[in-house]
N, CA, C and O atoms as CSV, one atom per row, in Angstrom:
chain,resi,resn,atom,element,x,y,z
A,1,MET,N,N,7.595,84.727,5.013
A,1,MET,CA,C,7.260,83.501,4.333
A,1,MET,C,C,5.747,83.360,4.269
A,1,MET,O,O,5.032,83.665,5.223
A,2,VAL,N,N,5.289,82.897,3.135
A,2,VAL,CA,C,3.862,82.714,2.935
A,2,VAL,C,C,3.596,81.225,2.784
A,2,VAL,O,O,4.059,80.630,1.811
A,3,PRO,N,N,2.863,80.588,3.714
A,3,PRO,CA,C,2.579,79.164,3.535
A,3,PRO,C,C,1.440,78.951,2.558
A,3,PRO,O,O,0.509,79.753,2.490
A,4,SER,N,N,1.519,77.871,1.807
A,4,SER,CA,C,0.396,77.507,0.954
A,4,SER,C,C,0.272,75.993,0.990
A,4,SER,O,O,1.249,75.288,1.241
A,5,GLN,N,N,-0.926,75.501,0.740
A,5,GLN,CA,C,-1.181,74.067,0.763
A,5,GLN,C,C,-1.499,73.623,-0.656
A,5,GLN,O,O,-2.419,74.145,-1.286
A,6,ALA,N,N,-0.735,72.660,-1.156
A,6,ALA,CA,C,-0.998,72.081,-2.465
A,6,ALA,C,C,-1.627,70.717,-2.228
A,6,ALA,O,O,-1.026,69.845,-1.601
A,7,GLN,N,N,-2.820,70.545,-2.728
A,7,GLN,CA,C,-3.516,69.277,-2.509
A,7,GLN,C,C,-2.917,68.212,-3.406
A,7,GLN,O,O,-2.768,68.406,-4.613
A,8,SER,N,N,-2.576,67.080,-2.797
A,8,SER,CA,C,-2.137,65.946,-3.593
A,8,SER,C,C,-3.335,65.035,-3.745
A,8,SER,O,O,-4.005,64.719,-2.761
A,9,GLY,N,N,-3.608,64.614,-4.950
A,9,GLY,CA,C,-4.843,63.902,-5.265
A,9,GLY,C,C,-4.965,62.501,-4.731
A,9,GLY,O,O,-5.392,62.310,-3.593
A,10,GLY,N,N,-4.592,61.487,-5.546
A,10,GLY,CA,C,-4.889,60.097,-5.256
A,10,GLY,C,C,-4.392,59.571,-3.929
A,10,GLY,O,O,-5.103,58.812,-3.271
A,11,SER,N,N,-3.192,59.948,-3.510
A,11,SER,CA,C,-2.637,59.340,-2.310
A,11,SER,C,C,-3.106,60.041,-1.048
A,11,SER,O,O,-2.810,59.566,0.049
A,12,GLY,N,N,-3.815,61.136,-1.155
A,12,GLY,CA,C,-4.360,61.811,0.024
A,12,GLY,C,C,-3.323,62.676,0.708
A,12,GLY,O,O,-2.135,62.633,0.391
A,13,GLY,N,N,-3.809,63.463,1.657
A,13,GLY,CA,C,-2.908,64.322,2.395
A,13,GLY,C,C,-2.678,65.640,1.694
A,13,GLY,O,O,-3.330,65.958,0.699
A,14,SER,N,N,-1.738,66.403,2.228
A,14,SER,CA,C,-1.417,67.693,1.628
A,14,SER,C,C,0.069,67.937,1.740
A,14,SER,O,O,0.758,67.352,2.576
A,15,ILE,N,N,0.549,68.817,0.875
A,15,ILE,CA,C,1.947,69.233,0.857
A,15,ILE,C,C,1.978,70.695,1.269
A,15,ILE,O,O,1.345,71.538,0.633
A,16,LYS,N,N,2.708,70.995,2.326
A,16,LYS,CA,C,2.820,72.384,2.776
A,16,LYS,C,C,4.064,72.988,2.128
A,16,LYS,O,O,5.155,72.421,2.199
A,17,LEU,N,N,3.881,74.151,1.496
A,17,LEU,CA,C,4.943,74.859,0.788
A,17,LEU,C,C,5.108,76.231,1.419
A,17,LEU,O,O,4.155,77.008,1.479
A,18,ARG,N,N,6.316,76.534,1.893
A,18,ARG,CA,C,6.616,77.855,2.468
A,18,ARG,C,C,7.787,78.456,1.704
A,18,ARG,O,O,8.719,77.747,1.324
A,19,ALA,N,N,7.737,79.757,1.482
A,19,ALA,CA,C,8.799,80.456,0.761
A,19,ALA,C,C,8.653,81.950,0.980
A,19,ALA,O,O,7.621,82.426,1.455
A,20,ASP,N,N,9.708,82.689,0.625
A,20,ASP,CA,C,9.657,84.146,0.731
A,20,ASP,C,C,8.642,84.722,-0.257
A,20,ASP,O,O,7.904,85.647,0.080
A,21,ILE,N,N,8.602,84.176,-1.479
A,21,ILE,CA,C,7.690,84.656,-2.522
A,21,ILE,C,C,7.037,83.440,-3.182
A,21,ILE,O,O,7.699,82.441,-3.462
A,22,GLN,N,N,5.712,83.544,-3.428
A,22,GLN,CA,C,5.008,82.485,-4.141
A,22,GLN,C,C,4.084,83.102,-5.175
A,22,GLN,O,O,3.456,84.136,-4.949
A,23,GLU,N,N,4.024,82.430,-6.320
A,23,GLU,CA,C,3.121,82.844,-7.382
A,23,GLU,C,C,2.347,81.622,-7.848
A,23,GLU,O,O,2.915,80.538,-7.980
A,24,ALA,N,N,1.061,81.790,-8.097
A,24,ALA,CA,C,0.236,80.691,-8.608
A,24,ALA,C,C,-0.410,81.135,-9.911
A,24,ALA,O,O,-1.000,82.212,-9.988
A,25,ASP,N,N,-0.294,80.302,-10.925
A,25,ASP,CA,C,-0.896,80.592,-12.220
A,25,ASP,C,C,-2.077,79.646,-12.413
A,25,ASP,O,O,-1.881,78.450,-12.630
A,26,ALA,N,N,-3.289,80.163,-12.337
A,26,ALA,CA,C,-4.494,79.336,-12.452
A,26,ALA,C,C,-4.646,78.741,-13.847
A,26,ALA,O,O,-5.256,77.683,-14.003
A,27,ASN,N,N,-4.095,79.411,-14.867
A,27,ASN,CA,C,-4.206,78.908,-16.243
A,27,ASN,C,C,-3.330,77.673,-16.472
A,27,ASN,O,O,-3.756,76.721,-17.125
A,28,THR,N,N,-2.126,77.690,-15.942
A,28,THR,CA,C,-1.199,76.574,-16.164
A,28,THR,C,C,-1.224,75.558,-15.017
A,28,THR,O,O,-0.797,74.417,-15.194
A,29,GLY,N,N,-1.719,75.964,-13.845
A,29,GLY,CA,C,-1.720,75.075,-12.685
A,29,GLY,C,C,-0.357,74.954,-12.045
A,29,GLY,O,O,-0.078,73.978,-11.349
A,30,ILE,N,N,0.511,75.954,-12.277
A,30,ILE,CA,C,1.874,75.909,-11.735
A,30,ILE,C,C,2.000,76.892,-10.582
A,30,ILE,O,O,1.626,78.059,-10.699
A,31,ILE,N,N,2.533,76.404,-9.468
A,31,ILE,CA,C,2.849,77.271,-8.329
A,31,ILE,C,C,4.366,77.375,-8.268
A,31,ILE,O,O,5.065,76.362,-8.249
A,32,THR,N,N,4.872,78.608,-8.238
A,32,THR,CA,C,6.311,78.841,-8.152
A,32,THR,C,C,6.617,79.493,-6.818
A,32,THR,O,O,5.983,80.473,-6.429
A,33,ALA,N,N,7.597,78.938,-6.125
A,33,ALA,CA,C,8.032,79.477,-4.834
A,33,ALA,C,C,9.517,79.788,-4.933
A,33,ALA,O,O,10.290,79.000,-5.478
A,34,ARG,N,N,9.920,80.972,-4.390
A,34,ARG,CA,C,11.321,81.383,-4.445
A,34,ARG,C,C,11.766,81.905,-3.088
A,34,ARG,O,O,11.021,82.593,-2.390
A,35,GLY,N,N,12.992,81.564,-2.734
A,35,GLY,CA,C,13.606,82.080,-1.510
A,35,GLY,C,C,13.244,81.276,-0.278
A,35,GLY,O,O,12.088,81.249,0.146
A,36,ASN,N,N,14.241,80.622,0.290
A,36,ASN,CA,C,14.062,79.850,1.536
A,36,ASN,C,C,12.882,78.886,1.450
A,36,ASN,O,O,12.045,78.834,2.351
A,37,VAL,N,N,12.825,78.134,0.371
A,37,VAL,CA,C,11.714,77.214,0.151
A,37,VAL,C,C,11.805,76.041,1.122
A,37,VAL,O,O,12.862,75.437,1.301
A,38,LYS,N,N,10.670,75.739,1.739
A,38,LYS,CA,C,10.558,74.596,2.645
A,38,LYS,C,C,9.297,73.836,2.267
A,38,LYS,O,O,8.221,74.416,2.127
A,39,ILE,N,N,9.451,72.527,2.106
A,39,ILE,CA,C,8.317,71.671,1.750
A,39,ILE,C,C,8.171,70.606,2.814
A,39,ILE,O,O,9.147,69.983,3.232
A,40,ASP,N,N,6.934,70.407,3.248
A,40,ASP,CA,C,6.634,69.392,4.247
A,40,ASP,C,C,5.485,68.543,3.716
A,40,ASP,O,O,4.399,69.053,3.439
A,41,TYR,N,N,5.736,67.237,3.577
A,41,TYR,CA,C,4.735,66.290,3.073
A,41,TYR,C,C,4.665,65.143,4.085
A,41,TYR,O,O,5.262,64.087,3.876
A,42,PRO,N,N,3.931,65.357,5.182
A,42,PRO,CA,C,3.948,64.388,6.288
A,42,PRO,C,C,3.427,63.004,5.927
A,42,PRO,O,O,3.882,62.017,6.505
A,43,GLU,N,N,2.492,62.898,4.995
A,43,GLU,CA,C,1.948,61.576,4.637
A,43,GLU,C,C,3.027,60.655,4.068
A,43,GLU,O,O,2.921,59.434,4.185
A,44,GLU,N,N,4.052,61.223,3.460
A,44,GLU,CA,C,5.157,60.429,2.903
A,44,GLU,C,C,6.447,60.639,3.684
A,44,GLU,O,O,7.510,60.201,3.243
A,45,ALA,N,N,6.373,61.299,4.832
A,45,ALA,CA,C,7.539,61.574,5.691
A,45,ALA,C,C,8.649,62.282,4.913
A,45,ALA,O,O,9.826,61.956,5.066
A,46,ILE,N,N,8.263,63.266,4.066
A,46,ILE,CA,C,9.226,64.003,3.247
A,46,ILE,C,C,9.327,65.438,3.741
A,46,ILE,O,O,8.318,66.101,3.982
A,47,TYR,N,N,10.569,65.908,3.886
A,47,TYR,CA,C,10.853,67.302,4.208
A,47,TYR,C,C,11.940,67.741,3.235
A,47,TYR,O,O,12.908,67.010,3.026
A,48,ALA,N,N,11.797,68.917,2.640
A,48,ALA,CA,C,12.781,69.377,1.659
A,48,ALA,C,C,13.003,70.875,1.775
A,48,ALA,O,O,12.115,71.621,2.189
A,49,THR,N,N,14.213,71.306,1.397
A,49,THR,CA,C,14.541,72.733,1.306
A,49,THR,C,C,15.244,72.972,-0.031
A,49,THR,O,O,15.911,72.087,-0.568
A,50,SER,N,N,15.076,74.191,-0.554
A,50,SER,CA,C,15.736,74.570,-1.803
A,50,SER,C,C,15.637,76.078,-1.977
A,50,SER,O,O,15.003,76.768,-1.179
A,51,ALA,N,N,16.276,76.581,-3.036
A,51,ALA,CA,C,16.190,78.010,-3.344
A,51,ALA,C,C,14.887,78.314,-4.081
A,51,ALA,O,O,14.308,79.388,-3.913
A,52,GLN,N,N,14.424,77.349,-4.910
A,52,GLN,CA,C,13.197,77.552,-5.679
A,52,GLN,C,C,12.478,76.222,-5.844
A,52,GLN,O,O,13.101,75.159,-5.855
A,53,ALA,N,N,11.162,76.297,-5.971
A,53,ALA,CA,C,10.358,75.101,-6.244
A,53,ALA,C,C,9.237,75.459,-7.189
A,53,ALA,O,O,8.669,76.549,-7.118
A,54,GLN,N,N,8.924,74.532,-8.074
A,54,GLN,CA,C,7.769,74.684,-8.948
A,54,GLN,C,C,6.930,73.434,-8.813
A,54,GLN,O,O,7.406,72.318,-9.021
A,55,TYR,N,N,5.664,73.642,-8.459
A,55,TYR,CA,C,4.712,72.543,-8.311
A,55,TYR,C,C,3.810,72.551,-9.529
A,55,TYR,O,O,3.065,73.505,-9.753
A,56,TYR,N,N,3.879,71.482,-10.320
A,56,TYR,CA,C,3.056,71.323,-11.513
A,56,TYR,C,C,1.861,70.471,-11.109
A,56,TYR,O,O,1.940,69.243,-11.087
A,57,SER,N,N,0.758,71.132,-10.790
A,57,SER,CA,C,-0.389,70.426,-10.224
A,57,SER,C,C,-1.015,69.439,-11.211
A,57,SER,O,O,-1.502,68.389,-10.792
A,58,ARG,N,N,-1.013,69.746,-12.495
A,58,ARG,CA,C,-1.627,68.846,-13.477
A,58,ARG,C,C,-0.784,67.590,-13.689
A,58,ARG,O,O,-1.329,66.499,-13.857
A,59,GLU,N,N,0.522,67.735,-13.682
A,59,GLU,CA,C,1.416,66.579,-13.858
A,59,GLU,C,C,1.752,65.916,-12.535
A,59,GLU,O,O,2.337,64.833,-12.508
A,60,ARG,N,N,1.381,66.567,-11.431
A,60,ARG,CA,C,1.650,66.083,-10.077
A,60,ARG,C,C,3.141,65.803,-9.878
A,60,ARG,O,O,3.553,64.695,-9.535
A,61,ARG,N,N,3.930,66.858,-10.109
A,61,ARG,CA,C,5.371,66.771,-9.881
A,61,ARG,C,C,5.866,68.087,-9.321
A,61,ARG,O,O,5.278,69.145,-9.544
A,62,ILE,N,N,6.962,67.994,-8.590
A,62,ILE,CA,C,7.589,69.175,-8.003
A,62,ILE,C,C,9.034,69.188,-8.470
A,62,ILE,O,O,9.730,68.176,-8.392
A,63,ILE,N,N,9.485,70.349,-8.960
A,63,ILE,CA,C,10.885,70.498,-9.341
A,63,ILE,C,C,11.518,71.487,-8.377
A,63,ILE,O,O,11.132,72.654,-8.317
A,64,LEU,N,N,12.502,70.997,-7.620
A,64,LEU,CA,C,13.243,71.822,-6.672
A,64,LEU,C,C,14.592,72.167,-7.289
A,64,LEU,O,O,15.256,71.296,-7.851
A,65,THR,N,N,15.007,73.441,-7.190
A,65,THR,CA,C,16.301,73.841,-7.742
A,65,THR,C,C,17.056,74.691,-6.737
A,65,THR,O,O,16.467,75.398,-5.919
A,66,GLY,N,N,18.386,74.602,-6.821
A,66,GLY,CA,C,19.254,75.437,-5.994
A,66,GLY,C,C,19.499,74.869,-4.611
A,66,GLY,O,O,18.688,75.041,-3.701
A,67,ASN,N,N,20.631,74.186,-4.462
A,67,ASN,CA,C,21.040,73.662,-3.150
A,67,ASN,C,C,19.914,72.856,-2.495
A,67,ASN,O,O,19.492,73.155,-1.378
A,68,VAL,N,N,19.444,71.848,-3.196
A,68,VAL,CA,C,18.291,71.055,-2.746
A,68,VAL,C,C,18.727,70.032,-1.708
A,68,VAL,O,O,19.733,69.340,-1.870
A,69,PHE,N,N,17.948,69.956,-0.644
A,69,PHE,CA,C,18.131,68.935,0.396
A,69,PHE,C,C,16.773,68.290,0.625
A,69,PHE,O,O,15.793,68.980,0.903
A,70,VAL,N,N,16.714,66.959,0.509
A,70,VAL,CA,C,15.472,66.223,0.727
A,70,VAL,C,C,15.730,65.163,1.788
A,70,VAL,O,O,16.743,64.465,1.755
A,71,GLN,N,N,14.808,65.057,2.718
A,71,GLN,CA,C,14.886,64.011,3.729
A,71,GLN,C,C,13.574,63.245,3.718
A,71,GLN,O,O,12.497,63.838,3.772
A,72,GLN,N,N,13.672,61.921,3.647
A,72,GLN,CA,C,12.504,61.051,3.770
A,72,GLN,C,C,12.855,60.009,4.816
A,72,GLN,O,O,13.685,59.125,4.602
A,73,GLU,N,N,12.191,60.144,5.956
A,73,GLU,CA,C,12.525,59.356,7.134
A,73,GLU,C,C,14.004,59.583,7.436
A,73,GLU,O,O,14.409,60.732,7.613
A,74,ALA,N,N,14.823,58.540,7.501
A,74,ALA,CA,C,16.244,58.733,7.820
A,74,ALA,C,C,17.111,58.895,6.578
A,74,ALA,O,O,18.314,59.119,6.704
A,75,ASN,N,N,16.532,58.788,5.375
A,75,ASN,CA,C,17.281,58.885,4.125
A,75,ASN,C,C,17.368,60.344,3.677
A,75,ASN,O,O,16.420,61.110,3.847
A,76,THR,N,N,18.525,60.726,3.096
A,76,THR,CA,C,18.701,62.097,2.627
A,76,THR,C,C,19.231,62.107,1.198
A,76,THR,O,O,19.843,61.147,0.731
A,77,LEU,N,N,18.974,63.230,0.516
A,77,LEU,CA,C,19.394,63.425,-0.865
A,77,LEU,C,C,19.776,64.888,-1.028
A,77,LEU,O,O,19.024,65.778,-0.631
A,78,GLN,N,N,20.959,65.140,-1.621
A,78,GLN,CA,C,21.403,66.514,-1.887
A,78,GLN,C,C,21.802,66.614,-3.346
A,78,GLN,O,O,22.541,65.771,-3.855
A,79,ALA,N,N,21.309,67.654,-4.025
A,79,ALA,CA,C,21.607,67.861,-5.439
A,79,ALA,C,C,21.286,69.298,-5.809
A,79,ALA,O,O,20.766,70.059,-4.993
A,80,GLU,N,N,21.600,69.662,-7.041
A,80,GLU,CA,C,21.261,70.995,-7.525
A,80,GLU,C,C,19.810,71.048,-7.991
A,80,GLU,O,O,19.120,72.048,-7.791
A,81,ILE,N,N,19.351,69.956,-8.619
A,81,ILE,CA,C,17.964,69.874,-9.091
A,81,ILE,C,C,17.393,68.521,-8.683
A,81,ILE,O,O,18.025,67.486,-8.899
A,82,VAL,N,N,16.212,68.527,-8.099
A,82,VAL,CA,C,15.519,67.285,-7.748
A,82,VAL,C,C,14.083,67.398,-8.238
A,82,VAL,O,O,13.383,68.365,-7.937
A,83,THR,N,N,13.657,66.399,-8.994
A,83,THR,CA,C,12.270,66.311,-9.433
A,83,THR,C,C,11.609,65.216,-8.626
A,83,THR,O,O,12.117,64.097,-8.554
A,84,TYR,N,N,10.474,65.534,-8.017
A,84,TYR,CA,C,9.716,64.550,-7.254
A,84,TYR,C,C,8.436,64.241,-7.999
A,84,TYR,O,O,7.592,65.116,-8.192
A,85,LEU,N,N,8.293,62.989,-8.419
A,85,LEU,CA,C,7.099,62.531,-9.122
A,85,LEU,C,C,6.153,61.972,-8.058
A,85,LEU,O,O,6.355,60.867,-7.556
A,86,ILE,N,N,5.140,62.733,-7.727
A,86,ILE,CA,C,4.280,62.449,-6.575
A,86,ILE,C,C,3.585,61.096,-6.693
A,86,ILE,O,O,3.630,60.301,-5.754
A,87,ASP,N,N,2.948,60.821,-7.821
A,87,ASP,CA,C,2.190,59.578,-7.953
A,87,ASP,C,C,3.073,58.343,-7.927
A,87,ASP,O,O,2.640,57.278,-7.486
A,88,GLU,N,N,4.308,58.477,-8.395
A,88,GLU,CA,C,5.238,57.350,-8.409
A,88,GLU,C,C,6.047,57.266,-7.119
A,88,GLU,O,O,6.667,56.240,-6.841
A,89,GLY,N,N,6.043,58.348,-6.325
A,89,GLY,CA,C,6.858,58.364,-5.117
A,89,GLY,C,C,8.337,58.262,-5.452
A,89,GLY,O,O,9.092,57.615,-4.727
A,90,ARG,N,N,8.763,58.898,-6.552
A,90,ARG,CA,C,10.126,58.742,-7.062
A,90,ARG,C,C,10.816,60.095,-7.172
A,90,ARG,O,O,10.215,61.093,-7.572
A,91,PHE,N,N,12.110,60.101,-6.802
A,91,PHE,CA,C,12.941,61.292,-6.918
A,91,PHE,C,C,13.928,61.094,-8.069
A,91,PHE,O,O,14.475,60.006,-8.243
A,92,VAL,N,N,14.152,62.155,-8.853
A,92,VAL,CA,C,15.182,62.155,-9.879
A,92,VAL,C,C,16.085,63.347,-9.565
A,92,VAL,O,O,15.631,64.491,-9.554
A,93,ALA,N,N,17.375,63.070,-9.308
A,93,ALA,CA,C,18.298,64.120,-8.873
A,93,ALA,C,C,19.380,64.360,-9.917
A,93,ALA,O,O,19.901,63.423,-10.521
A,94,THR,N,N,19.713,65.648,-10.119
A,94,THR,CA,C,20.734,66.061,-11.069
A,94,THR,C,C,21.709,66.985,-10.353
A,94,THR,O,O,21.286,67.914,-9.665
A,95,PRO,N,N,23.019,66.743,-10.506
A,95,PRO,CA,C,23.989,67.621,-9.839
A,95,PRO,C,C,24.263,68.879,-10.644
A,95,PRO,O,O,23.884,68.985,-11.810
A,96,ASP,N,N,24.927,69.830,-10.003
A,96,ASP,CA,C,25.444,71.015,-10.681
A,96,ASP,C,C,26.637,70.564,-11.527
A,96,ASP,O,O,27.145,69.462,-11.324
A,97,ALA,N,N,27.095,71.397,-12.474
A,97,ALA,CA,C,28.237,71.050,-13.320
A,97,ALA,C,C,29.439,70.682,-12.453
A,97,ALA,O,O,29.736,71.359,-11.468
A,98,ASN,N,N,30.122,69.611,-12.828
A,98,ASN,CA,C,31.316,69.116,-12.127
A,98,ASN,C,C,31.058,68.735,-10.672
A,98,ASN,O,O,31.982,68.727,-9.858
A,99,GLU,N,N,29.838,68.429,-10.352
A,99,GLU,CA,C,29.480,68.003,-8.992
A,99,GLU,C,C,28.835,66.628,-9.058
A,99,GLU,O,O,28.699,66.042,-10.132
A,100,GLN,N,N,28.447,66.128,-7.914
A,100,GLN,CA,C,27.751,64.849,-7.846
A,100,GLN,C,C,26.538,64.972,-6.948
A,100,GLN,O,O,26.452,65.867,-6.108
A,101,VAL,N,N,25.608,64.062,-7.140
A,101,VAL,CA,C,24.468,63.940,-6.242
A,101,VAL,C,C,24.955,63.148,-5.037
A,101,VAL,O,O,25.717,62.192,-5.178
A,102,GLU,N,N,24.513,63.550,-3.856
A,102,GLU,CA,C,24.883,62.808,-2.647
A,102,GLU,C,C,23.621,62.307,-1.972
A,102,GLU,O,O,22.669,63.061,-1.769
A,103,SER,N,N,23.623,61.027,-1.626
A,103,SER,CA,C,22.481,60.478,-0.908
A,103,SER,C,C,22.971,59.547,0.189
A,103,SER,O,O,24.033,58.932,0.085
A,104,VAL,N,N,22.179,59.463,1.227
A,104,VAL,CA,C,22.455,58.569,2.345
A,104,VAL,C,C,21.205,57.741,2.564
A,104,VAL,O,O,20.127,58.276,2.825
A,105,TYR,N,N,21.359,56.445,2.457
A,105,TYR,CA,C,20.243,55.528,2.673
A,105,TYR,C,C,20.520,54.705,3.923
A,105,TYR,O,O,21.578,54.088,4.050
A,106,VAL,N,N,19.586,54.700,4.819
A,106,VAL,CA,C,19.707,53.901,6.030
A,106,VAL,C,C,19.051,52.557,5.738
A,106,VAL,O,O,17.853,52.472,5.469
A,107,LEU,N,N,19.866,51.518,5.800
A,107,LEU,CA,C,19.362,50.189,5.495
A,107,LEU,C,C,18.660,49.606,6.714
A,107,LEU,O,O,19.141,49.745,7.838
A,108,PRO,N,N,17.532,48.960,6.492
A,108,PRO,CA,C,16.830,48.372,7.635
A,108,PRO,C,C,17.616,47.204,8.208
A,108,PRO,O,O,18.367,46.529,7.503
A,109,GLU,N,N,17.430,46.986,9.482
A,109,GLU,CA,C,18.072,45.847,10.133
A,109,GLU,C,C,17.491,44.569,9.546
A,109,GLU,O,O,16.306,44.516,9.214
A,110,PRO,N,N,18.338,43.519,9.416
A,110,PRO,CA,C,17.789,42.258,8.919
A,110,PRO,C,C,16.734,41.726,9.881
A,110,PRO,O,O,16.862,41.833,11.101
A,111,VAL,N,N,15.712,41.163,9.306
A,111,VAL,CA,C,14.630,40.621,10.122
A,111,VAL,C,C,15.059,39.242,10.615
A,111,VAL,O,O,15.378,38.352,9.827
A,112,GLU,N,N,15.059,39.093,11.925
A,112,GLU,CA,C,15.419,37.798,12.493
A,112,GLU,C,C,14.151,36.991,12.712
A,112,GLU,O,O,13.108,37.512,13.106
A,113,GLU,N,N,14.281,35.703,12.440
A,113,GLU,CA,C,13.160,34.814,12.678
A,113,GLU,C,C,12.956,34.696,14.179
A,113,GLU,O,O,13.925,34.505,14.915
A,114,PRO,N,N,11.726,34.804,14.649
A,114,PRO,CA,C,11.509,34.659,16.088
A,114,PRO,C,C,11.855,33.235,16.506
A,114,PRO,O,O,11.592,32.274,15.783
A,115,ALA,N,N,12.450,33.123,17.685
A,115,ALA,CA,C,12.821,31.809,18.191
A,115,ALA,C,C,11.561,30.982,18.390
A,115,ALA,O,O,10.569,31.448,18.950
A,116,ALA,N,N,11.625,29.759,17.923
A,116,ALA,CA,C,10.461,28.878,18.077
A,116,ALA,C,C,10.255,28.615,19.560
A,116,ALA,O,O,11.196,28.312,20.293
A,117,ALA,N,N,9.028,28.735,19.975
A,117,ALA,CA,C,8.725,28.469,21.382
A,117,ALA,C,C,9.054,27.014,21.660
A,117,ALA,O,O,8.628,26.108,20.943
A,118,GLU,N,N,9.811,26.819,22.700
A,118,GLU,CA,C,10.212,25.453,23.001
A,118,GLU,C,C,9.020,24.676,23.509
A,118,GLU,O,O,8.395,25.032,24.507
A,119,GLN,N,N,8.724,23.611,22.800
A,119,GLN,CA,C,7.635,22.724,23.174
A,119,GLN,C,C,8.235,21.554,23.936
A,119,GLN,O,O,9.325,21.092,23.601
A,120,PRO,N,N,7.541,21.071,24.954
A,120,PRO,CA,C,8.070,19.896,25.647
A,120,PRO,C,C,8.138,18.726,24.669
A,120,PRO,O,O,7.183,18.440,23.948
A,121,VAL,N,N,9.264,18.073,24.663
A,121,VAL,CA,C,9.458,16.950,23.761
A,121,VAL,C,C,9.031,15.680,24.486
A,121,VAL,O,O,9.528,15.357,25.565
A,122,GLU,N,N,8.095,14.972,23.863
A,122,GLU,CA,C,7.637,13.725,24.466
A,122,GLU,C,C,8.668,12.654,24.162
A,122,GLU,O,O,9.125,12.526,23.026
A,123,PRO,N,N,9.040,11.866,25.206
A,123,PRO,CA,C,10.026,10.804,24.947
A,123,PRO,C,C,9.417,9.728,24.060
A,123,PRO,O,O,8.234,9.401,24.154
A,124,GLU,N,N,10.268,9.194,23.201
A,124,GLU,CA,C,9.803,8.101,22.355
A,124,GLU,C,C,9.565,6.884,23.239
A,124,GLU,O,O,10.249,6.707,24.247
A,125,PRO,N,N,8.604,6.048,22.872
A,125,PRO,CA,C,8.367,4.862,23.695
A,125,PRO,C,C,9.617,3.975,23.724
A,125,PRO,O,O,10.279,3.766,22.708
A,126,ALA,N,N,9.914,3.464,24.920
A,126,ALA,CA,C,11.108,2.638,25.083
A,126,ALA,C,C,10.863,1.251,24.518
A,126,ALA,O,O,9.786,0.680,24.685
A,127,LEU,N,N,11.860,0.725,23.859
A,127,LEU,CA,C,11.780,-0.646,23.363
A,127,LEU,C,C,12.102,-1.600,24.516
A,127,LEU,O,O,12.916,-1.278,25.382
A,128,PRO,N,N,11.470,-2.759,24.526
A,128,PRO,CA,C,11.789,-3.702,25.604
A,128,PRO,C,C,13.246,-4.144,25.497
A,128,PRO,O,O,13.786,-4.305,24.403
A,129,ALA,N,N,13.855,-4.332,26.639
A,129,ALA,CA,C,15.254,-4.754,26.669
A,129,ALA,C,C,15.367,-6.205,26.236
A,129,ALA,O,O,14.509,-7.025,26.564
A,130,LEU,N,N,16.406,-6.518,25.514
A,130,LEU,CA,C,16.643,-7.900,25.096
A,130,LEU,C,C,17.265,-8.672,26.254
A,130,LEU,O,O,18.081,-8.130,27.000
A,131,PRO,N,N,16.880,-9.933,26.404
A,131,PRO,CA,C,17.514,-10.727,27.460
A,131,PRO,C,C,18.981,-10.972,27.128
A,131,PRO,O,O,19.391,-10.897,25.969
A,132,ALA,N,N,19.770,-11.268,28.173
A,132,ALA,CA,C,21.195,-11.497,27.974
A,132,ALA,C,C,21.417,-12.692,27.065
A,132,ALA,O,O,22.292,-12.652,26.199
A,133,GLU,N,N,20.649,-13.748,27.243
A,133,GLU,CA,C,20.771,-14.926,26.375
A,133,GLU,C,C,19.437,-15.129,25.674
A,133,GLU,O,O,18.376,-15.085,26.296
A,134,LEU,N,N,19.511,-15.344,24.405
A,134,LEU,CA,C,18.294,-15.584,23.649
A,134,LEU,C,C,17.957,-17.073,23.707
A,134,LEU,O,O,18.848,-17.912,23.582
A,135,PRO,N,N,16.691,-17.406,23.894
A,135,PRO,CA,C,16.324,-18.826,23.922
A,135,PRO,C,C,16.493,-19.436,22.531
A,135,PRO,O,O,16.385,-18.745,21.518
A,136,THR,N,N,16.757,-20.720,22.504
A,136,THR,CA,C,16.869,-21.426,21.223
A,136,THR,C,C,15.604,-22.221,21.042
A,136,THR,O,O,15.058,-22.791,21.987
A,137,PHE,N,N,15.168,-22.245,19.852
A,137,PHE,CA,C,13.940,-22.974,19.519
A,137,PHE,C,C,14.302,-24.064,18.529
A,137,PHE,O,O,15.134,-23.885,17.639
A,138,ALA,N,N,13.654,-25.189,18.714
A,138,ALA,CA,C,13.850,-26.275,17.762
A,138,ALA,C,C,12.742,-26.177,16.737
A,138,ALA,O,O,11.565,-26.036,17.069
A,139,LEU,N,N,13.140,-26.254,15.510
A,139,LEU,CA,C,12.154,-26.231,14.435
A,139,LEU,C,C,11.616,-27.625,14.225
A,139,LEU,O,O,12.379,-28.587,14.307
A,140,PRO,N,N,10.328,-27.775,13.957
A,140,PRO,CA,C,9.791,-29.109,13.709
A,140,PRO,C,C,10.376,-29.685,12.432
A,140,PRO,O,O,10.580,-28.967,11.453
A,141,SER,N,N,10.635,-30.934,12.445
A,141,SER,CA,C,11.209,-31.566,11.251
A,141,SER,C,C,10.097,-32.236,10.447
A,141,SER,O,O,9.046,-32.576,10.992
A,142,ASP,N,N,10.329,-32.418,9.179
A,142,ASP,CA,C,9.336,-33.008,8.271
A,142,ASP,C,C,9.642,-34.492,8.039
A,142,ASP,O,O,9.678,-34.888,6.874
A,143,GLU,N,N,9.839,-35.250,8.933
A,143,GLU,CA,C,10.169,-36.642,8.740
A,143,GLU,C,C,9.023,-37.482,8.586
A,143,GLU,O,O,9.164,-38.693,8.415
């Protein structure tokens, strides 16, 4: 296997490409890898394997073909052909004839609101107690 590093532009980092055979065409900017292809893109937590890969450096896309397996963090994708659009961070997967694409997405746990710190509750001021019998008042008369 011959490792090669393909520089990814705007988002930084590098993509490591390993394969039994690799060819680079300086005129077209295409790197082709065949046989036991392994791709490692640590900045995006992506690891992939396939039978063949073509890296189009000018378009910043990778096309993986032949029993493709892609893992990004805990999520996985299996298909016959997978195109990875680097700048968009997007995968497009196509199955083999009469097959399907298979993917597993691990859903994040729901975010729970942190419990409000219990603050001491100040008692409301007490109202004065009413007497058992209320006094009666005589109103002045206008005579």
